[in-house]
N, C-alpha and C positions, 0 to 999 in steps of 0.2 A: 661461683666467682663473686667477689665482693665488689661493691660499687667503686668504680674508678680503676679497677685492676685492668692491666693490659690484656687484650684478647689473644688467645693462642692462635697459631697459624691455621689450625684445623677448625676453629669455631666459625660458624656461618656468620657472615656480616649482616647487620640489620639493614632495613630499608633506609636509604638516604633520602629522608623526607625533604631536607633543604634543597637538594638538587631537583627532586621531583616537583616540588612546589614552585621552584624558580622557573622550571620549564612550563608549568601551567600559567604562570604570570606572563611569560613571553608569548604563549599561545593566545592569551586574552588580549595582549597588546597588538598582536598581529591580526586577530579576528575579534574586534571588540563586540560585534553583534552576537558572538557566541559566549561571551563572558558569563552570563547568567547560567547557562548550561554547564560550562566548565567548572564553576564553583559549586554547582549543585551536586556534582559527583562526590561520593564518599569513597576514599581510598581504603583498600584492604590488602595488607601484605600477604602474599601467597607464593610459596616456592613450587607450586604445582602448575602455574601458568607459564608458558614459554616466554611471553613478553608482557603485554598488558591486555586485559580483557574486561568486558562489562557484562552485567546481568540486566535483566529487564527492569529491575528495581533501582537502577541508577547507582549501583556499586561498581567501583573500578578496582579489579584485582591486579596487583602489580608484583612482578618478580624483582626481588632485590638485585640479583645478578644482572638482569637486563638493564636496570637503572645505572648500575656501576659502569657497565661497558658502553653505554650509549651517550653520546654528547648531548648537552642540554638543548642545542638547536634541533636535533632530531627528535628528542623527547617531546618538544613542543608540538611537532607535527603528529606524533602518536596520540597526544591528548586530543587534538582536534579530530583525528580520525576516529577514535573510539567514541567520543561524544556524538559524532555524526551518525553512527549506527543507531543510537537511541533516539535522536531527534527525528530521523527518517523512518522510525518504526520498522527497522529491518527484521526484528524478531516477530512482530505481528504479521508482517507481509510474508515472511518465510513460512509461518504456520499456515496461513491461508493458501499459499501456493502449494504446500505439501498436501493439504487436504484435498485441494481441487484435482491434483494430478496423481494422487495415491503414492506419494514419495515417502519412504521410511528409511531409517538407518543413518548412522554417522556419515557415511560417504556422501549421501545426498545433501546433508547439512553442510558438509565441507564445501560442496559445490555452491550452495547458497551463500556461504561466507565469502567465497571467491567472487561471486557475482556482485554481492553487496560492496566488497572492496573496490571493484571496478567502477561501480556507480559513484563512489566517494572520491577515489584517487585521481580521476581524470582531470579534476580542476581544483583540488583542495590545496595543493602546494604552490610555492612561489609567493611573491609579495610578502616576504618576511617569514615564510615557513619552509624549512628544508625538508625535502622528501626523505623519509627514513629508508635505511638500507633494506631491500627486500620488499618494498611496498608494491603491491600488485596493481598494474594498470591495464586497461583494455588492450593496448597495443601488444602486451606480452602474449596475449592469447589470439592475436590477429583480429581483434574486434574493434569496431568504431567507438569513438568517445561520445559522451553526451547522452547515453541511453540509461534506462532504469534497470534495476536488478532483475526484474522479471524478463526484460528483453534479452539480457545477457544469458539468463538461464536457458533460454530456448536456442542459444547459438553455440553452446559448447558442452562437452561431456568430459568426465575425468579420464585421463589416459596418460601415456608417456610424457606428453607435453606439460602435464600438471604435477608430475611426481615431485618436483622441487618445491611444491606448495603444501606438501603433506603436513608440515609443521604448523601451518597457519591455524590459529585459534583465537578469535576475537571474543569468544564467550557466547553464552546464551542470549545476550543482548544483540548479537549480530545475526544468529540463525535460528533462535527459538528453542534449541535443544539444551535441556538442563545439564549442567556439569556436576561432577562429584564435589567440586570445591564451592559450588554456589551455596550461599547462606540460606536462600529461599525467601518466600514472601513473608514469613514470620520472623526473620532475622532482624538484627538491629540495623539502624541507619538506612533503611530502604525508603524510597519516596512512595507516598500513596498515589493512587490514580489521579486524584485531584491536583496533587503537587506536581506530578509529571506534566499534566495538561497545562498548568500555570507556567511552568518553565518553557514549554514549547510556545505558548502564546507570547511570552515576553521576548523570546528570541525572534519570533516572527515580526513583532513590533519593531525591533531593532533593525531588521533587514528592510522592511518596507519604509523605514525612515531614511534610509540611505541606499536607494535602489541602484544608483550608478556606481557603487563601490563594492558590490557583492557579485559573485559568479551567477550565471543564469540559472544553474541548478538550484542554488539556494533561493533565488527569487521565485522560481516555480514552486518550490516547497512552501515558501512563506505565503504565497497567494492562496494556497489551500489551507494551511495551518492557521492563518490569521483569524479565521472565523472560529468563535468559541465552540468547543465540543458540545454537541447536542445529542441526546439519546436517540432521537428519531433517525439520525444518520446511521447509527449502528443498526437500528431496527431495519432500515431500508436495505442496507448491505446484507444483513442476515436473511431477509426475505428473498433477495435476488439470488444469493448463494443457495438457499434452500430450494428455490424453484429450478435453478440450473443443475442441481445435483440429484433431483428427483428421478424416479424410474422413467425411462423413455426420453429424457432430455439429454441431448448430446450423445445418443447411442446410435450405432449403425452396424450393419453386418458387413464384414470384409472377408475376402479370400486370401489376403496377404498372410494370415496366420490361421490355418484350418482349425476347426473346432475339434476338441478332444473326442467328441462323440463320433467323429468320422471312423474311429477304430471299430465301432460297433456296426458300421454299415460298409462292408467291403466293396470297393469299386466306386464309392461315392465320396466326393469331397464336400463337406459341409462348411459353410462360413461360420466364423466366430463373431460374437457380439463384443464390440469394443467401444469404449468411451472416447469421445473427441471433445475438444473445447466447445462449450455451448455458444450458440449464436444469439445475440440479444438485440432486439429492436426497441429503441426508446422513442415513444411518441410524446412530444411536448406540446401542451396546450398553449397556443400563441394568440388566443382570442382577446378581445378588448377587456374582458373581465379579469385578466391576469396582469398584475402590475409588473413594472420593469424590475423591481426588486425580486419578485418571485421568478421572473425569467432568469435573472442572474443566479438565483439559488438553484434553478433547474440545471444550469450549466455546471455548477459545482457537483450536483448529483450525478451528472453524466460521468464526470471524472471518478467519483466514488464508485459508480457502477462498474467502470472499467477495472478498478482495483479489486472489486468484489469477485470478479470472474477471472482473476489471474493476470490482469493487465493486457489481454489480447485486444488491442484497439481495432485491429483489422477485422474482428468478428462482431463489432458493434456498429450499428447504423442509427442515425437520428432522423426522425420524421417530424418536422414542425407542422402543426395542424391547427386551423381554426374551424371554419365551416368546410374547408377543403384541404386535403393533404398536399403538402409541398414535396419538393425533391427529397429523396432519402439520401442523407449525407453520410459517407463513411467517417468514422471517428479518427481524426488525426490529433488536433488540439481542440478541446471543447470550446475555448473562447473564440475559435475561428468559425463556428457554425452560425450562419445567418438565421435568426429566429423571426421569420416574416409572418405577418398576419395582422390581427387587430380587429377582425370582424366578429361574426357570431361563432357559435361552437357546435360542432358535430364530430366528435372523435370517432364515430363509426367509420368515417372515411380514412382516418389514420390507421385504424385496425386493418381495414381492407388493404391499404397501401403496404403496410408491414407484412401482411400475409401473402401478398403477391410476389414478394421477393423470392428469388431463387439463389441459393437454397433457402428454405423457409426458416424463420427464427425458432429457436427452442423456447425462448422467453420473450414476452412483450412487457415492457415497463412503461407505464403511462404516468406522466407528471401533469397534474391538472387541478383546477379548483373545484371540479366536480359538476360544474354547470353545463352539462352536456347529456344528450341521450346516449345510451349504451347499447352495444350489440344485443340482439334478442337471444342469440344462441352463444354458447360458450365457445371461444376460439379453440382450435386444435393444438394449442400450446399453453403453457402456464402463463398467468398474467399477474403482475404486481402493480398496484396503483399507489403512487405517492400523491397524497391529497393535501393541497393547500387549504387550510381551514377557512370556512365562511360561517358567519353568525347572522342569522336572520330572525328578527323579532316577530314579523308578521308574514310568514311565507304564504304564497297564494298559488293557485294552479295555473296562472296566466304567465306564459313564458315571456310575454312582452312587458310584464310588470317588473320593475327594477328589484323588487323584493322576492322575485321568483326563486324558489329553491327546488331543484330537481331531485329525483330519486337518488338515493345513495348508490355507490357502486354495487354491482351485482355480487351475489354470494360466491360465485366462482373465482373472484379476484381476491388476492391477498392485499389488504389495504393498510397503509402506514400513513399516519397523519404527519405532515411536514411542518416543522416550526412549533 
């Protein structure tokens, strides 16, 4: 076909970029704090996606047919929806949830996509954004609004009530499962890890600059994302996940599903070994040697620890401790935990308090500056120490000396330096 020749009726229509970009501009006007992220997405025409989809490298795959039949007002909502998957790291969170719970296959990833959509769609529309046709909301599944993807995943399974959602596909950027149409990490126009972090940081700045004009879910996200990415946070999360998934952690014998070995012992029912979500106790050093800034950082780490073990806040307790252990607080919102203390330091009482809990924790995480005596014997569970660094030029052996520097954490603890 020569340039300018009319298209035949059977020829596929090209992607209407003018309409698509007009919708993006409308989305940016309705949600100005997301403008940096919206314009960071690189569009890729694809006739293999049902609507619009994203990959983890910030490419947006767009169906020309979907753009043709969808009003600009609804397309604007789809733009915001898709970029929300990437900003909220749904692909990374889905990967972590899948590893923790042993989930495999496209069906489970569809379930993660649905749960991620519920997290986004409960408050993303309105105030200038039209809800696209077919957008999944928590009420469709009989679930409450305002919860996280991980919370929704524990509350529903695929079944007859979700058959109408089989078409849903927001791409690998929503559930972590690579698609055949993905260009991949080496393809053109993808954002590097540093560029992705910079986009998130700019968006978080925009949200915190106008807290009264953004939904609570975005404010909560910005509070965590506003802090520049630091390698030690990833290391701490990896250490906690490693401890929680090790042999013996989160394992128990149950009779609900008899062991296959029962067949070899007629007349005897043997229990089977099954994994359960790990229980984590976080001991926070609240002694006078720990600064307010470090206590604030400790609360951020509590939230990161919750995500590292799959988001089960009900299985995490926090024990503030200086010379004496305080009340063990169940984790609801990290910022609501009172960090009382200010005296001397003896985290051995914190260990004892954590180990007296019933049921006993599978992992103990200690956040401290290290100026404390340590238990002489190894606790009967895995231990991770997040260590606030201290520099001493003239350490002495006198604990009353302000330059006193105690022994390093014992060898049985996994140590990650914070900051």
